[in-house]
C-alpha positions as CSV (number, residue, x, y, z in Angstrom):
1,M,-15.4,31.5,-47.0
2,D,-17.6,32.6,-44.2
3,I,-21.2,33.5,-45.2
4,Y,-23.2,36.0,-43.2
5,F,-26.9,36.8,-43.3
6,D,-28.3,40.2,-42.8
7,L,-30.9,39.6,-40.0
8,I,-32.1,43.1,-38.9
9,A,-31.0,46.4,-40.5
10,K,-30.4,49.4,-38.4
11,D,-33.0,51.3,-40.4
12,D,-35.7,48.6,-40.0
13,E,-39.1,50.2,-39.6
14,D,-40.1,48.0,-36.7
15,Y,-36.8,47.7,-34.9
16,L,-34.7,50.5,-33.4
17,T,-31.0,49.8,-33.3
18,D,-27.8,51.6,-34.0
19,K,-26.2,48.8,-36.0
20,D,-27.0,46.0,-38.3
21,L,-27.6,42.5,-36.8
22,K,-25.8,39.8,-38.8
23,G,-25.8,36.0,-38.4
24,K,-23.2,33.5,-39.5
25,L,-24.2,30.5,-41.6
26,L,-22.8,27.2,-40.0
27,P,-23.0,24.4,-42.7
28,V,-22.4,21.0,-41.2
29,N,-22.8,17.5,-42.6
30,N,-25.6,16.4,-40.3
31,I,-28.2,17.8,-38.0
32,F,-26.7,16.7,-34.6
33,N,-23.3,18.0,-35.4
34,A,-24.8,21.2,-36.7
35,E,-26.4,21.7,-33.3
36,R,-23.1,21.0,-31.6
37,E,-21.5,23.7,-33.7
38,V,-24.1,26.3,-32.5
39,L,-23.7,25.2,-28.9
40,D,-19.9,25.0,-28.9
41,K,-19.7,28.5,-30.3
42,D,-22.2,29.8,-27.8
43,L,-24.3,31.3,-30.5
44,I,-28.1,32.1,-30.6
45,P,-29.7,30.0,-33.3
46,A,-32.0,32.1,-35.5
47,I,-35.7,31.2,-35.7
48,M,-37.7,31.3,-38.9
49,P,-39.5,34.6,-38.2
50,L,-36.1,36.4,-37.7
51,L,-34.7,34.9,-40.9
52,I,-37.8,35.9,-42.8
53,R,-37.2,39.6,-42.0
54,N,-34.6,40.2,-44.7
55,F,-35.6,37.3,-46.9
56,P,-34.3,36.1,-49.4
57,H,-30.8,35.2,-48.4
58,S,-28.0,33.8,-50.5
59,N,-28.2,30.3,-49.0
60,W,-30.8,28.0,-47.6
61,C,-30.7,27.4,-43.8
62,T,-31.9,25.3,-40.9
63,T,-33.9,27.2,-38.3
64,D,-34.4,26.9,-34.6
65,S,-38.1,26.4,-35.4
66,G,-40.0,23.2,-36.0
67,D,-43.3,21.4,-36.3
68,I,-44.4,18.9,-33.6
69,S,-47.4,16.8,-34.3
70,G,-49.4,14.2,-32.3
71,I,-52.5,13.8,-30.1
72,D,-53.9,16.2,-27.6
73,K,-57.2,14.9,-26.1
74,S,-57.4,17.7,-23.6
75,H,-58.7,19.9,-26.4
76,K,-57.1,22.8,-24.6
77,Y,-56.1,24.6,-27.8
78,C,-58.5,23.3,-30.4
79,N,-61.5,21.0,-30.6
80,E,-59.7,18.1,-32.4
81,D,-57.5,15.3,-31.1
82,H,-54.8,15.7,-33.7
83,V,-52.7,18.8,-33.6
84,V,-49.7,20.5,-35.2
85,I,-47.5,22.7,-33.0
86,T,-45.2,25.2,-34.6
87,L,-42.4,26.0,-32.1
88,H,-40.2,29.0,-32.6
89,G,-37.1,28.9,-30.4
90,G,-36.2,25.8,-28.4
91,M,-36.0,23.2,-31.1
92,I,-32.4,22.5,-30.2
93,K,-33.4,22.3,-26.6
94,L,-36.3,20.0,-27.5
95,L,-34.1,17.7,-29.6
96,P,-30.5,18.1,-28.3
97,P,-27.6,16.6,-30.2
98,E,-27.4,13.4,-28.2
99,K,-31.1,12.6,-28.8
100,L,-30.8,13.3,-32.5
101,Q,-27.7,11.0,-32.7
102,L,-29.6,8.4,-30.8
103,A,-32.6,8.7,-33.2
104,M,-30.3,8.2,-36.3
105,E,-28.6,5.2,-34.7
106,M,-32.0,3.7,-33.9
107,H,-33.1,4.3,-37.4
108,K,-30.1,2.5,-38.8
109,R,-30.8,-0.5,-36.6
110,K,-34.5,-0.3,-37.6
111,T,-35.6,0.1,-34.0
112,G,-37.4,3.4,-34.3
113,G,-36.3,6.9,-33.7
114,V,-37.3,8.2,-37.1
115,S,-40.8,8.0,-38.6
116,D,-41.7,7.0,-42.2
117,V,-41.8,10.7,-43.1
118,R,-38.4,11.2,-41.7
119,S,-39.4,13.1,-38.5
120,F,-38.0,12.4,-35.1
121,V,-40.3,10.2,-33.0
122,L,-40.4,11.8,-29.6
123,T,-41.8,8.8,-27.7
124,D,-38.9,6.7,-28.9
125,L,-36.4,9.1,-27.5
126,F,-37.9,10.2,-24.2
127,D,-39.7,8.5,-21.3
128,E,-42.0,11.5,-21.0
129,D,-43.7,12.7,-24.2
130,P,-42.4,16.3,-24.9
131,L,-45.6,17.1,-26.8
132,K,-47.8,16.5,-23.8
133,V,-45.5,18.4,-21.5
134,L,-45.4,21.4,-23.9
135,L,-49.2,21.5,-24.2
136,N,-50.0,20.8,-20.5
137,D,-47.3,22.7,-18.8
138,C,-46.1,25.3,-21.4
139,R,-42.5,24.1,-21.0
140,L,-39.8,21.9,-22.6
141,L,-38.4,18.9,-20.8
142,D,-35.4,21.1,-19.5
143,N,-38.1,23.4,-18.0
144,T,-37.6,26.2,-20.5
145,Y,-40.9,28.2,-20.6
146,V,-42.7,28.4,-23.9
147,D,-45.6,30.7,-24.5
148,V,-48.2,28.4,-26.1
149,V,-51.2,29.9,-27.9
150,A,-54.0,28.5,-30.0
151,Y,-54.0,29.5,-33.7
152,D,-57.3,31.4,-33.5
153,Q,-55.8,33.4,-30.6
154,F,-52.6,34.0,-32.5
155,L,-54.5,35.5,-35.3
156,E,-56.1,38.1,-33.0
157,E,-53.1,39.0,-30.9
158,K,-52.1,42.6,-30.6
159,I,-48.9,42.0,-28.7
160,I,-45.4,42.0,-30.1
161,R,-43.6,38.7,-30.0
162,G,-39.8,38.5,-29.8
163,Y,-37.1,36.5,-31.4
164,T,-35.4,35.1,-28.3
165,S,-38.3,33.9,-26.1
166,P,-39.7,30.6,-27.3
167,F,-43.4,30.6,-28.4
168,A,-45.6,28.0,-30.0
169,V,-48.8,28.1,-32.1
170,V,-51.2,25.1,-32.0
171,R,-53.3,24.3,-35.1
172,P,-55.7,21.4,-35.7
173,L,-54.2,18.9,-38.0
174,S,-57.1,19.4,-40.4
175,L,-56.2,23.0,-40.8
176,A,-52.5,22.2,-41.4
177,R,-53.7,19.7,-44.1
178,E,-55.5,22.5,-46.0
179,T,-52.1,23.9,-47.1
180,I,-51.2,22.7,-50.6
181,S,-47.7,21.3,-50.1
182,G,-45.4,21.8,-53.0
183,N,-44.0,24.5,-55.3
184,E,-47.2,25.9,-56.5
185,S,-48.7,29.3,-57.3
186,V,-48.4,32.1,-54.7
187,E,-52.1,32.8,-55.2
188,R,-53.0,29.5,-53.5
189,L,-51.9,31.1,-50.2
190,L,-54.0,34.3,-50.5
191,D,-57.7,35.2,-50.2
192,H,-59.6,37.1,-52.9
193,S,-58.3,40.4,-51.7
194,G,-54.7,39.4,-51.9
195,E,-54.2,38.9,-48.2
196,V,-52.4,35.9,-46.8
197,R,-54.9,33.2,-45.5
198,D,-52.7,30.1,-45.4
199,S,-52.1,29.0,-41.8
200,Q,-48.7,27.5,-42.5
201,V,-47.3,30.7,-43.9
202,I,-48.8,32.7,-41.0
203,V,-47.4,30.5,-38.3
204,Y,-44.0,30.0,-40.0
205,T,-43.4,33.7,-40.5
206,G,-44.6,34.7,-37.0
207,G,-47.9,36.4,-37.6
208,K,-50.2,37.9,-40.2
209,K,-48.2,41.1,-40.7
210,E,-45.0,39.2,-41.2
211,A,-46.7,36.8,-43.5
212,Q,-48.0,39.6,-45.7
213,R,-44.6,41.2,-45.8
214,F,-43.0,37.9,-46.8
215,I,-45.5,37.3,-49.6
216,D,-45.2,40.9,-50.8
217,K,-41.4,40.3,-51.1
218,T,-41.9,37.2,-53.2
219,V,-44.1,39.2,-55.5
220,H,-41.6,42.0,-55.6
221,I,-38.8,39.7,-56.7
222,K,-41.2,38.2,-59.3
223,W,-41.6,34.7,-57.8
224,S,-44.8,33.4,-59.4
225,T,-44.5,30.1,-57.3
226,L,-43.5,29.5,-53.7
227,G,-42.5,26.2,-52.1
228,V,-44.5,25.7,-48.9
229,W,-43.8,22.1,-47.8
230,H,-45.2,19.8,-45.1
231,P,-45.7,16.0,-44.6
232,F,-49.3,16.0,-43.2
233,N,-51.0,14.7,-46.4
234,L,-48.5,12.0,-47.2
235,A,-49.8,8.4,-47.0
236,A,-46.8,7.5,-44.7
237,F,-47.6,10.2,-42.2
238,N,-48.9,8.8,-38.9
239,P,-51.0,11.4,-37.0
240,E,-51.0,9.1,-33.9
241,K,-47.3,9.4,-33.3
242,S,-45.7,12.3,-31.4
243,Q,-43.0,13.5,-33.8
244,A,-41.0,16.6,-34.6
245,R,-39.0,18.1,-37.5
246,F,-36.9,21.2,-38.0
247,L,-38.0,23.9,-40.4
248,Y,-35.8,25.1,-43.3
249,L,-35.8,28.3,-45.2
250,G,-34.9,28.1,-48.9
251,S,-33.1,30.7,-50.9
252,I,-35.0,30.1,-54.1
253,S,-38.7,29.9,-54.7
254,K,-38.9,26.1,-55.1
255,F,-37.9,25.4,-51.5
256,G,-39.4,28.5,-49.7
257,L,-40.9,27.6,-46.3
258,N,-39.8,24.0,-45.9
259,G,-41.3,21.7,-43.3
260,L,-40.4,18.5,-45.3
261,S,-36.6,18.4,-45.6
262,D,-35.0,15.0,-45.2
263,I,-33.1,14.7,-41.9
264,S,-30.3,12.9,-43.7
265,Y,-29.3,16.1,-45.5
266,E,-26.7,18.5,-44.1
267,A,-27.9,21.3,-41.8
268,S,-27.0,25.0,-41.7
269,F,-28.1,26.9,-38.7
270,V,-27.6,30.7,-38.6
271,G,-26.0,31.8,-35.3
272,Y,-25.5,35.3,-33.9
273,H,-24.0,36.7,-30.7
274,A,-25.8,40.0,-30.3
275,E,-28.6,40.2,-27.7
276,I,-31.7,41.7,-29.2
277,P,-34.6,43.1,-27.1
278,D,-37.6,40.8,-27.0
279,I,-39.8,43.2,-28.9
280,S,-38.9,42.4,-32.4
281,I,-41.8,40.9,-34.4
282,A,-44.4,43.4,-35.6
283,V,-47.9,43.3,-34.3
284,N,-50.5,41.6,-36.5
């Protein structure tokens, strides 16, 4: 039976449309074949901020959003060498099916491709490091433009970001490590006034206003805990390696905002046909 997600309602307060926007869940047994399913059907893969809009959904899903980590000694976006880049839109372009399949084959042969925390090692898969290209040139290797912003700048933005044009937010690794990874109390993500302060929640959802809306929903449906997961404090995580992983959105509180899913699991992108104007995410 086909499963559809309600992405944007026609009465959405921040989005004017005459019909609901729905996306189809595409469950497949592995990540590279899941990508092929999206591409073969000529669908637009939904990013995390779009999927957050009518959260929670009936099923977990894979998003066209991801975390990329590694070294940036230019200090263009922060004053630390080690960075985490959250990319919304373009993950399938960054890591197309043939590269994911190559990574899995290399991993089976124990020749690289996949890190000890089950991320895809970019420098094993490409001659040119996609992380450096993204930060230096604001583009992916296929020349897709990406709007790259520093986290501090992202917090202060008054523009409206869309769901179809790729953008990326750069945080210092030290800031990403401040997030307590796991299924813990919602309160850990808030300041004393009840506003969202956690950087992972803010960048995953697409901004401060979206983050607050997301947290308010979890409180409304009486979730006392929320899974917010990442690998950056694990002993096996190597901050020196350029590596990337897809983000997953859970359907229950335990899995929540998941940047730690194992790449060997099945994948379920949400694809849609409709073109939506690039003015969808509410201003901070």
